[in-house]
N, C-alpha and C positions, 0 to 999 in steps of 0.2 A: 504381178505378171504368171499364169497358169504354169506350172511343170509339164515335164511329159506325160506324169501320171505311172511312173515305173515306180514310185513309195509314193501313195497318197496318205496314207498315216498310217498310225502304227498303235499297237494294243496288248496288251497281255489276254493269249486268247484262253488262258486258265491261270489260275493263282500261284506265285511260286511258292516254294515249299516252307513251310513256319521256319524253320532252323536251319533257311537262306541268310549268308551275309549280305545278300542285294538287298533284302528288309531294311537295312540301316541305313542307306542310299538315301536321303530325303531327297535327291533330286527322281527319284524314282516314284513317289508317295502317289503323285497323278496315275500314274499307269495301275500302280495299285490298288486304286480305287474306282480304278475301271472309266478314267479319262482316255482319250487318242491324242496321238501329238500328228499334227497336219504336217504334210510337207505339200504347200504348195507353190514354190518357188523353185526355179529350175536349178539355183544354188541355194542350199541352207547348212549354216554354220550353227557348230553346238560351242557355246564359249562359257568360259568357267574357271573358278579356281582348281589349282592342283588336288587333286581327289574327291572332286566334286560327282565325278560319274561319265566325262566326256566320254571317254575314248573305251568304258567300260557300253556305253549304249551303242556306240558306232559299232564294236565289235558284235554287240548283241543284235543289229540291224543286219550288219554283215551276215554272219551265222542263217540269220533268220532267211536272208535272201539268197541262200545255199553256196555260199563264200568260204573258203577254209580261212579258220580264224587265225591263223597267224600272216595272213594276205596272197594276194595274187588273183587269178581267174577262180569262175565256178570246178575248174578240172584240176585243180592244185592238190595237191594230196599230200602233202609232205606234213610232219610236224616233229618238231626239235624236242619240247616240252610241251604239255598238258598243262597248260596254267592257266585255260579262258575261262570265264565264266559259266555258268549255265542260262544263262539270259535269253540267247538267241533262241532256248527250245520252248522257250513261253510265250516270245513274242510272236505277233500274227503280224504278218505284212499285208496291208490294204491295198488294191492296184488297179489301175484303169487298162494300161500296157502293159509287154513285158519287152525288156531291151533288147538292142542285136547284141551288146558286148557290155562288156562287165569289170571290173578291175578293185580288189581294195588294197589301196596300199598303207601300208603302216610303217615309220617310222622305225620300232624298236626291233620289227623283224625283218628289215628291208635286207640285211644281208643272207639273212635265209632265205628268202624269196629268191634272191639275185643267184645264192648256189644253186639252187633248184633247177630254174633257169639254165644255167650252166650244163647240169646233168643230164636235162631233156633233148639239149642241144646234140650231147657227144651220141645219141641215140639214131639209127639207122633213120634218114629222110631226108627231107628241106631243113636247112638249116633251121632253127626256131630263132635265132637270134638276129635275122632279118625283121623280125618284127618288133626286135626292141634298137633299131638303128644299127646293127650289123658288128658292135661290137659288144663282147662283152661287157655286163653293168659292172662289174670287177675290176675293170679294169681300166675306170674313172672313177674321178673323184667323188664322193658321198653325192652332193649336190648337182654335179653333174650325169649323175648317171640318174637320179631318180627325176632330173629334167627330162633324159634319154627316155626314159620309159614313158614319161605325160607325154611327149612330143610323136614319137613312134608307136607307141602301140596304144592309145586311146584313141579311138575314133568315135564319128556320128552314131546317135542312138544308143549313148552306152549309162549303163550307172555306176559309176564310180566315187566309192566310198575313201576318203583320205583322211589319216589320224596325223595329226603333227604335222605334215609336209614340211613345215617351215625349220623343222630341227635342221632341215640338209640344207638349208638355203642360204643364202644372203640377202638381204636388202634387195638387191636388182633383181635378183633372182628369182624371191617373191612377186616380184614385176612382172617378170617374164611367165611365171607361173597364172598369175593372173590373166594375163594374155590368153593362154591357152584356154585358161576356164571361160572364157569369153567363145572363146571360137568353138570350144564342146558342146555350150550350151545350144550357140548358136544353129549347129548341127543337129541338136533335138536329142543334147544329151542333160541328165541330171547329175549334180554334183551335191554330195553330204559330206560337209567339211569339220573334222573337229581341231581347232585351234587355240593357240594364243596369241598370233601375229594381228595385230592392229592393223598392218597394209594390207593383209589378205582379205580380212573382216570387212573393208569398205569396199567391195564388190556392187556395182550399181544394184539396187532391189531386192538383194539377199534377203532372204528370214535368216534373222540372228535368233537363237534360242539360247537364255541364260540360264546353266545350271547351277541352284545353292542350295541352302538349307532353308527355303523356299519353296524349292521345287523344280517346276521349268517354266519360266514365263518368257513372251516374247517381247523382245527388246529392241531399241534404237542402235545402230552403231555405235554414234556419238553420245549415246547414254552408258554403254562399256566402261568398267573400271579399265580395261585395257586401254581404250582410245583415251581417257582421261589422263588419267595416271602417264602414257608417254610423251601425252602434250603438254603437259605440267612440267614433267622431267627435262624436253626438248627446248622447252620455253626458258625455262631456268635450271640446268644442270646441277650450277654453283650453288645455289642458295636450297637444292633440294637435299643433295648434299650435307650441306652443312646443319640443317637441321638432323637429317638422318645422324649423323654423326655425332650432334652435340656439340658443333663447334661456334654455334650463334641462335 
């Protein structure tokens, strides 16, 4: 199933500086070698262990697409601390269409983005909060505000980049997010999601890219360690815990 083409593929338009720490990320080896990473599905997942480079790559894609590195729309310009990598300055995004809408949603800086929305809403003119459900995101729980943003702010024909959205969501709310992703994809949107969640990864027909010491490789949902370990644990939690604790 082909995606809408807001991101068709990414590649390094120019080499990274020799002294950049990004060169130490094995997952970027193919990009450094001139290969291109294709995004041919409406929904793409970036998965892998902690430190594999998922969030770094997603952030680089977001910056290359014109988003604020701390999150938000292309019009968000707040900055609390300059800690993002320079990857986005070197990535080139190949596209066959331009989205009508877009948002970069990242768990670690969501509080700052919500604060920025509140500040914008205080300015003269129509209430900005109407686009986010009519209530300040700070006036809701973390999970509720995440879903309120997705359900009210995200629309059709959009490019949505989500960095570990499961951090705020219970398993039931992750299923709700899956339903929203399905609606958005059906309305011509493209989503790229960095995640550890085997629930989210189950999205039908999604492209799954595994970032590891071997680089970036396309894989199947049921071949991911996230699925295998979660299934093994749920099938026999007592047995796995006995083995892990050395009790049996």
